[in-house]
N, C-alpha and C positions, 0 to 999 in steps of 0.2 A: 434567519431562514426566509428565503423568498417563497411567497405563496405559490408560485408556479411549480414548485417541487412536488406539490400534491398530485400532479398529473402522473408521477412515476412512483412515489413512495407508497408502500403498503406495510401492514403489520408483519414483522418477521416471525411472529409466533402463530400466525394464521396461514402459513404456507404461501405467503405473498398474495393472499386474496382479500385480506381485511382492509377496506378503504378507511381513510383517516379524516377526522375533523380537526381543524386548527383552532386553538384557544389561546389568543395572545394574552399576556399579563401586562396590559397597558400598551399604548402605542398603536401604530397602524398595523393592519393585517398584511399589507403588501410586503413588508420586510420586518420580520419578527425577531427581536433580540432575546426575549425571554417569553416562554409560553409552554404549551403542551400540545401533543398530538394524541387524540383519542380514537381507538379502533372501534368502528361501528359494529364489528362482528363479535369481538371478545371483551370489549370495554377496557382493555389495557390502556394505560396512560404512559406516554413517553415524553420526557422533558426536552425543551428547547433551551439550550444554554449558550450564551455568547453567539447567538444566531445559528447554532448548529443543532439539528435534531439528534438526540442520543438514543439510538434504537438497537442497542445491544440485546442479545438474548437474556432471558430471565436469570440465567446462571452467572451472568457478568454484570447485572444491574448494580451490585454493590461497588463495582469499580467506579462507576459514574458518581455515586454518592460520595465515595471517598475523595475524589478529586474536586468535587464542587459542593462542599458542605455549606458554604455561604448561600448559594442558590437555594438549597433545600431548607435552610433556616428561614429565608425570606418568604418562601412559598410553602410553608409546612402543611397547611390545610389542603392545598391543591395537589401536593405531591405525596400525601400520606399513603395512598395505595401503592405508589411506586417504591417508596422507602420500605414498606412492608414486604414487597416482593424481593427487594434487595437483601433483606435480612435472612432469607431462606437460601443460604449458600449451598451450592453443590460442590463437593470436594472429591474429585477423582483425578486420575492421571491426565485425562484429556483437558479438563478445565484448569488444572494446575499449570499445564503447559501454555494454555491460552492466557492465563493471568500473567505468567512470566513474560510472554510476548508483549502483552499490553504494557507492562511496566518498562520493559526494555525500549520499545519504540516510543512510548510516551516521553521518556527521558531523552532518548537520542534525537528525535526529530524536533523537539522543542529547543534543544541545545544547538544542533547542527542544522539550521534551517535557511542558511544563506542561499540565494540564487546566484549562480555564476553563468556567464555567457556560454561557457563550454558545455553546460548541461543540454543545450539544444541539439548539438551534434550527437551526444550520447543517446538522447531520445530517438533521433532519426536512425541511428545505427541499430537501436534495439527493435525497431518496428519494420525494418526492411522486409519486403519491397513496398510497404505502404509509404506514400508520399504526402506532404502537407496538404496538397489539393484534395485528398480523400476526405478530410474532416469537415469541410464547409457544408453547412446545412444539415448535418447528421446529429443524432442524439446518441451519446455513448457513455460508458462507465469505465472509470479507472479503478480496477479492483486492487485495493491496497495503495491508496494515493500518497501515503506518507505526508511529507511537508509540502506536497503539491508540485514537485519538480516537473513531472510529465504532464500533469493536469494543466499546468500553466501553458504549455506549448500546444496541446491539443485544442484547448479553448481559444488560444490566440489564433490558431489556424481556421477558426470559424465554427467549431462544434459546440453544441450545448452539452455540457459535461456534468455527470454525477461523480463526485469524488467520494469513494467509500473507504473507510479505514477503521480498524479495530481499536486503535489507540488514540490518545490525546494529541497525536500528530495532526489531527484535523484542526487544532487551534493554529498551528503553524501554517497549514495549508490555507486557512482563511486569510492570514496576514499576507500571504504571497499571491492570492487570487481575488481578493475582495474587490478590486477595481474591474474585474471581468464580469459583466452582467449575466452571463449565461453559464456560470459555475454554480452548482448546487452541491453542498457538502452534507454528509451524513455519517455519523459514527455508528458502524454496524459490523456484522460478522459475515465473511464470505460464505460460510456454511449456512447461514440463515439470512440472506440478503433482504433488506427491507425495500425491495424494488419489485414492481409489478412484472410478472412473467411475460415473456414474448413482447416486450415493449421497446427494445433498444435496437439501434441500427448497427452498433458494434460494441464489443467489450475488449479491453486489453488488460493485462496484468504483467507488469515488468518487475522482475526481481522479488516477487512476493510468494508465489505458489510453493517454492522450495522451502519456505520457512513454516509451512502449515503442518499440523499433525497428520493430515491426510491430503497430500497435494492433489492426487487425482480426484478425490471427492470434492475439493474446492473448485477445481476446474469444471467438473460436471455441474456443480451448483451454479456457477456463473453462466454456464451454457444455457440454462433454462430461462435466462433473461433476454435472450436474443430473438429477434424476429426471424422468420424463415429467410434463408439465404444471406443472413448477416454474418460478418466475419468475427472471429475471435483470434487475436494475436497475442502471443506470450513470449517472455524471455525467462529462462531458468538457468541455474548453475549447470555447467558441463561436468560430466564424469570423465576426467582424464587426470594424468599425473597422480596415480594412485598413492604413491609414497607421500607426496605433498598433502593430499587429502587426509591420509592416515595421521600424519604428524599434527596437522591442524585440528583434527578431531580430538586427539589426545590433549592438546593444549586447552581446547574449549571445554573439556570435562572439568577443568579447574576454573577457567575464567567465567563461565556462566553461573558460577556459584558465588562470585565476588560481589560486594556492594558496587552499584553502578558508578558511584562517584570515584571510588578507588580504581575501578577498571578504566575509567576515563583518563585518569592520570597515567596509568600504565600504558595505555594506547598512545597518549601524547608522547611518551618517551620512545616507544617503538617507532612511531612515525618520524620523530626527530632523528633517530638513529638511521633509519632507511634514507631519509633525505640527505643527511651528511655523508653517509658512507657510499651510497649508490647514486642518488638522483643529482646531487650537486656535481660530482665528478662527471657523470654522464652528460649533463648540460654543457659543461666546460669542454669536454672532448668532442661533443657533437658540433661545436661551433667552427671547427677547423677541418679542412679537407684531409689533412695528413693524419689526424687522429679519429676521424669519423668512423672508419671501419672498426676500430677498437671499441668505440662507443656502441656500435650496433651489435656487438657480441655480448654486451653486458645484460644480465638478467634483471627482471623486476623493475623495468624502467617506464612502464606505461603511465605512471603517475607524474612523470616529468612534464607532461603537457597541462597539468592542472595546478591550481593553487594548493598550498600546503594543507589548508583546511580540509580539502577533499580527501587527502591521504589519511589524515587523522580520523575523519568520519568513517572511512571504510575499514580501518583497523578496529574501531569500536563496533561497527556493524558486524564484522566477522566474528568477533570474540564475545559478543554480548547476547545475541539472539539464541534462545534455547534449542531451537530445532533447525537443522540444515540438511537438505537432501541434494543429491547430485544425479544427473540424468544423462542417459545415452539417447540418441535420436529415435531409435526404434521404440523406446519406452514412451516418449512423448507422442509419437505417431499413434500408438495404441490408445492413448487418451482420446485423441480425436476420432479414431474409428469407433470406440465405445460410445462416444457422444453422437454418432451418426453423421459426422461432418463429411462434407464433400470438398473436392479441390484442395486437398491437404498439401501443404508445402512445408517441407523441412529443409533446413540448410544442408547442402551437400557436404560442406566442410564443417558442419555442426558448430555454430557459434552460439547455440542456446536459443535461437529464434524458431518460432513455429507459427503457422497460419492455417486456418481452415474456415469453411463456410457452413453455417448451420443448415440442416436439411430444408429443402424448399417447401415441404409440407409437414 
C-alpha cells in the first residue's frame, strides 16, 4: 500500500468519515506490504496484505481471513480484533449473494488475468465520448476493477486511480498495475466504499453494476464519492434479445451452482466449440472478397477479433456470476436523475453506455 492512499481512504463502517492511521508490520511506511489501518473514529482495524488494504464490511471479513490464513497466523496478536469480527458471520440472502460473487470473481480474475492489446479499444469503446486526454491530472475510481484491465489504461493516460474490488481479483490487478506509481488498490464493497466522500474528479464502473444485488443502490453509493460537477460514466448489460436472455438465465440457474473448477472445464469446451464451428469458418470466409458477404451474415462472431482466451473468459464470466441484470436506456437515465446528475448522456442506439455530471452544489 502506498501511504499516499491515506488521502482518500476512509473507514467503510463509519460512513466514509473515519480517518485512518497506518501501522506497518516492518519495513518503510511509504510502501507497506504488510500492516494495518486503524480507524480513529471507531478503532476498527483493517489488514494490509500483499500491499493491498482489505477493507470489506464486517459481514465479509471472514472472507479475507479464509484467503489469507498465513498472514493472520504471522500477525495473530495485531489482528486478533479483526479475526474476532470475522467470526461473527451474517447469513442472509444479500450476504450469501455477495459471498458467491467474491468466490466467483476471486477464482475468475486470478485465473484469467492476462492483458491483451485489444483491451484498450474495448475500454475506449466502453467510455465514449470520454477521450484519453480527459484522464491526465485527475483523481478517479474504478468501481469493480477486477484484474485491472480498465484501471491499467486510465492510469496510463495520466490519472491517479483508486482500484476498488470486492474480490481477490485485486491480487491480479496489482500484478498488472504495480509498475504504475499512481495506482492505489483497495479490497472493498461498492455499497460501503472505503473512500472519502466528495473527493474524486470522476468515477467509472464498467461491466460491474449489473452484477450487484442492488445495481441502482450501488450506482448511488458511488455517486457520493464525486466532487461537484464531476462525471460518472458506466457500462451495463443491454436488455434486448429477450429469448436469448431467457435461455441464458435458465442455463445459469444450473451453472451458478456448479463447482467453479468444473464450470471452467465446461466453459473451455463451449468456447472451443464456438471457435471451431463459428469463428474459425468466419475468419476463413472473411479473408476473401467472394465469401465476405456470407461471413458478414454469420451470428456470434464478435470474438473473432480477440484471442481464444478472451472467449473462454467471457463464457466463464457469463455462467459463473450469481447475479445478472439487464437494462433499458430509460432505466439507467432514471438512476442519474435520482442522483441529481446534470448533462445526462445516454446512447441513442443504446450500447449500454451512460454519462452524467454530479450536481454543482
